C-alpha positions in Angstrom: 121.6 110.2 68.4 120.0 113.6 67.9 121.9 116.6 69.4 118.9 117.6 71.4 118.8 114.2 73.1 122.6 114.3 73.6 122.4 117.6 75.3 119.6 116.5 77.5 121.7 113.6 78.6 124.7 115.9 79.2 122.7 118.3 81.3 121.3 115.3 83.2 124.9 114.1 83.8 126.0 117.5 85.1 123.1 117.6 87.6 124.0 114.0 88.6 127.6 115.0 89.2 126.5 118.1 91.1 124.2 116.2 93.5 126.7 113.4 94.1 129.5 115.8 94.9 127.6 118.6 96.5 125.3 116.0 98.2 128.0 114.9 100.6 129.1 118.5 100.8 125.7 119.6 102.1 125.6 116.5 104.4 128.9 117.4 106.0 127.7 121.0 106.5 124.5 119.9 108.2 126.5 117.7 110.6 129.1 120.2 111.7 127.6 120.9 115.2 126.2 117.3 115.5 129.5 115.3 115.1 131.8 118.0 116.4 131.7 118.0 120.2 134.2 120.9 120.5 135.7 123.5 118.3 138.7 121.3 117.2 136.3 118.5 116.2 134.1 120.9 114.3 137.2 122.2 112.4 138.0 118.6 111.5 134.5 118.1 110.1 134.7 121.4 108.1 138.2 120.6 106.8 137.0 117.3 105.3 135.4 119.5 102.6 137.5 122.6 102.9 139.5 122.1 99.7 136.5 120.6 97.8 133.2 122.4 98.4 133.7 125.4 96.0 134.9 123.1 93.2 131.8 121.0 93.6 129.6 124.0 92.8 131.2 124.3 89.4 129.0 121.4 88.2 125.9 123.6 89.0 127.3 126.6 87.2 128.1 124.4 84.2 124.7 122.8 84.2 123.0 126.2 84.3 125.2 127.5 81.5 124.6 124.4 79.3 120.8 124.7 79.9 120.8 128.4 78.9 122.7 127.7 75.7 121.2 124.3 74.6 117.6 124.8 75.8 116.9 128.5 76.3 113.1 128.0 76.6 113.7 125.5 79.4 116.1 127.9 81.1 113.7 130.8 80.8 110.6 129.0 82.0 112.4 127.2 84.9 114.3 130.2 86.2 111.3 132.5 86.0 108.8 130.1 87.4 111.1 129.0 90.2 112.6 132.4 90.8 112.0 132.6 94.6 113.1 129.0 95.4 116.3 129.4 93.2 117.0 132.8 94.8 116.7 131.1 98.2 119.2 128.5 97.1 121.6 131.2 95.9 121.3 133.2 99.1 121.9 130.1 101.2 125.0 129.2 99.2 126.4 132.7 99.6 125.8 132.6 103.4 127.4 129.1 103.5 130.5 130.3 101.7 130.8 133.4 103.9 130.4 131.3 107.0 133.3 128.9 106.0 135.6 132.0 105.7 134.3 134.1 108.6 134.0 131.5 111.4 137.8 131.5 111.9 138.2 135.3 111.9 137.6 135.6 115.7 138.4 133.1 118.5 135.2 133.6 120.6 133.1 130.4 121.0 129.8 132.3 120.5 131.1 133.9 117.2 132.1 130.5 115.8 128.9 128.8 117.0 126.8 131.4 115.1 128.7 130.8 111.9 128.4 127.0 112.4 124.7 127.3 112.4 124.9 129.5 109.2 126.8 126.5 107.7 124.0 124.2 108.7 121.3 126.6 107.3 123.3 127.1 104.1 123.6 123.4 103.6 120.1 122.2 104.6 118.1 124.8 102.8 119.6 124.2 99.3 119.3 120.4 99.8 115.6 120.7 100.7 114.8 123.3 98.0 116.5 121.3 95.2 114.4 118.3 96.1 111.3 120.6 96.0 112.3 122.0 92.6 113.1 118.7 90.9 109.9 117.1 92.3 107.8 119.9 90.8 109.6 119.7 87.5 108.8 116.0 87.3 105.3 116.5 88.5 104.6 119.3 86.1 103.8 123.0 86.6 101.1 125.2 85.1 102.4 126.7 81.8 100.4 128.9 79.4 100.7 128.7 75.6 103.8 130.9 75.7 105.5 128.5 78.2 105.2 131.0 81.0 104.7 129.7 84.5 101.2 130.9 85.6 101.2 129.3 89.1 102.0 130.8 92.5 104.8 130.0 95.0 102.4 128.1 97.2 101.6 125.7 94.4 105.1 124.5 94.6 104.6 123.4 98.2 102.5 120.4 97.4 102.9 117.1 99.4 104.8 115.3 96.7 107.3 118.2 96.4 107.7 118.4 100.2 108.4 114.7 100.2 111.0 115.3 97.5 112.7 117.9 99.6 112.7 115.7 102.7 114.1 112.8 100.7 117.0 114.9 99.4 117.9 116.1 102.8 117.9 112.6 104.3 119.9 111.2 101.4 122.5 114.0 101.6 122.7 113.6 105.4 123.5 109.9 105.1 125.9 110.6 102.2 127.7 113.2 104.2 128.0 111.1 107.3 129.6 108.3 105.4 132.0 110.8 103.8 133.0 112.1 107.2 133.6 108.5 108.3 135.7 108.0 105.2 137.8 111.1 105.8 138.4 111.2 109.5 139.8 109.1 112.3 139.1 108.5 116.0 135.9 109.4 117.8 134.5 111.5 114.9 134.8 108.5 112.6 133.0 106.2 115.0 130.2 108.7 115.6 129.8 109.3 111.9 129.6 105.6 111.2 126.8 105.2 113.8 124.9 108.3 112.6 125.1 107.1 109.0 123.4 103.8 110.0 120.6 105.5 111.7 120.0 108.3 109.1 120.3 105.7 106.3 117.2 103.9 107.5 115.1 107.0 107.3 116.6 108.0 104.0 115.9 104.6 102.5 112.3 104.7 103.6 111.8 108.2 102.2 113.6 107.4 98.9 111.5 104.3 98.3 108.3 106.2 98.9 109.3 109.2 96.7 110.6 107.1 93.8 107.6 104.8 94.0 105.2 107.9 93.7 107.4 109.2 90.9 107.3 106.0 88.9 103.5 105.8 89.4 103.3 109.3 87.7 106.1 109.1 85.2 107.5 105.6 85.0 109.2 104.2 81.9 111.4 101.1 81.7 114.6 103.1 82.1 113.3 105.0 85.1 112.1 101.8 86.8 115.5 100.1 86.3 117.4 103.1 87.6 115.2 103.5 90.6 115.6 99.8 91.6 119.4 100.0 91.1 119.4 103.2 93.3 117.6 101.4 96.1 119.9 98.4 95.9 123.0 100.6 96.0 121.7 102.5 99.0 121.0 99.3 100.9 124.5 98.0 99.8 126.1 101.1 101.1 124.4 100.9 104.4 125.4 97.3 104.8 129.0 98.1 104.0 128.9 100.8 106.6 128.2 98.1 109.2 130.9 95.7 108.0 134.2 95.8 109.9 137.2 96.9 107.8 139.9 94.3 106.9 142.4 96.1 109.2 140.1 95.7 112.1 139.6 99.5 112.7 136.5 101.2 111.5 134.0 100.1 108.8 134.2 99.7 105.1 133.6 103.4 104.5 135.0 103.3 100.9 132.4 100.8 99.7 129.7 102.5 101.8 130.5 105.9 100.2 130.5 104.3 96.7 127.1 102.8 97.5 125.5 106.1 98.6 127.1 108.0 95.7 125.7 105.5 93.2 122.3 105.7 94.9 122.2 109.5 94.6 123.4 109.3 91.0 120.9 106.7 89.9 118.0 108.3 91.7 118.6 111.6 90.0 119.2 109.8 86.7 115.8 108.1 87.1 114.1 111.5 87.5 115.5 112.6 84.1 114.7 109.2 82.5 111.1 109.5 83.6 111.0 113.2 82.4 112.3 112.6 78.8 111.3 113.7 76.2 109.8 116.5 78.3 112.0 119.1 80.0 109.2 120.9 81.8 105.8 119.3 81.6 102.7 121.5 81.9 99.7 120.6 84.0 97.5 122.9 81.8 96.9 121.4 78.3 100.1 119.3 78.5 99.9 118.2 74.9 100.3 121.8 73.8 101.9 123.8 76.5 104.6 121.4 77.7 108.3 122.0 76.9 110.1 119.1 75.3 113.7 118.6 74.1 112.5 119.6 70.6 110.5 122.8 71.2 112.9 124.1 73.9 116.1 123.6 72.1 118.5 126.0 70.4 119.3 125.7 66.7 121.2 122.7 65.3 124.2 124.9 64.5 124.4 126.1 68.1 124.2 122.6 69.5 126.9 121.4 67.1 129.3 124.2 68.2 128.6 123.5 71.9 129.3 119.8 71.3 132.8 120.5 70.0 133.5 122.9 72.9 132.3 120.2 75.4 134.5 117.5 73.7 137.6 119.7 74.3 137.0 121.2 77.7 134.8 118.7 79.7 137.7 116.1 80.0 140.0 118.8 81.3 137.6 119.9 84.0 136.9 116.3 85.1 140.6 115.4 85.2 141.5 118.6 87.2 138.8 117.9 89.8 139.8 114.3 90.0 143.3 115.3 90.7 142.1 117.7 93.5 140.3 114.8 95.2 143.5 112.6 94.8 145.7 115.2 96.4 143.3 115.6 99.4 142.5 111.9 99.8 144.0 111.3 103.3 142.2 111.1 106.6 142.4 113.9 109.1 141.8 114.0 112.9 142.1 116.4 115.8 145.9 115.7 115.8 146.1 117.6 112.5 144.3 120.6 113.9 146.4 123.1 116.0 145.0 124.5 119.3 
């Protein structure tokens, strides 16, 4: 396998990991005031991701760094052409991180309620804008001969991209609801189960429509197979969410979460599969102006050095994050939250 293809796959894998992990993270953030009926319940919802949310963002930082080093032309064209949407994501993530920390600084209900809505905003906006960005990348953007983006911001707000944003929000909402059901007990768990079932129907409909339009535009064999598997996993996860657990209490949230996680992973992988060998297609003279894994890549020596660095450090990062999830694996409820 060529190093350019290898690094395309590695970057795709990093974005897959980011959307699977940050996906339920965003979903939980959007559901804080929905599933939490009082302050203690909202604290339970927040604490399900309290030890995890900042570690999940490492996948995005690593993906951006790998893109910068392995495909500098891709990085430059993407981050300049999508400057405002990516800046909006950054500002929303900053607000979200501040809100997690500041909501507990004062006891007043109004103070905490305002920061709760900041968490919702800081979760929903990145979810929607990431869907918008990836839909436009797959669809193609106007590039000139120097691979500079020559379109405007309003060009990014086309119907297909807006559908991509709505699909991402719906999938993450469902993914997050199932994660809350997996990590909580009592009334919050039951409400999360019910909400996941309702949200999942809408997410499935949007995902089928979006992936169908994507395959009609950029559909290879691998993309078709991955899209079908994503749909099956999402349906399987929603079915598991309705099946009673063996102990008699709750649903089979573990299998449900595995289903939605696999659905998100396979759906994102299908976008990259349909994109290859392009990394940023151009709608203006695509045969000449499009960026591919070959004309956007760094030198072979750079990719070789990066490969050895990845071999050494990637397993360490994955093992450490896996250990973090294992340590914080138990359910929590209002009985674990002091007055």
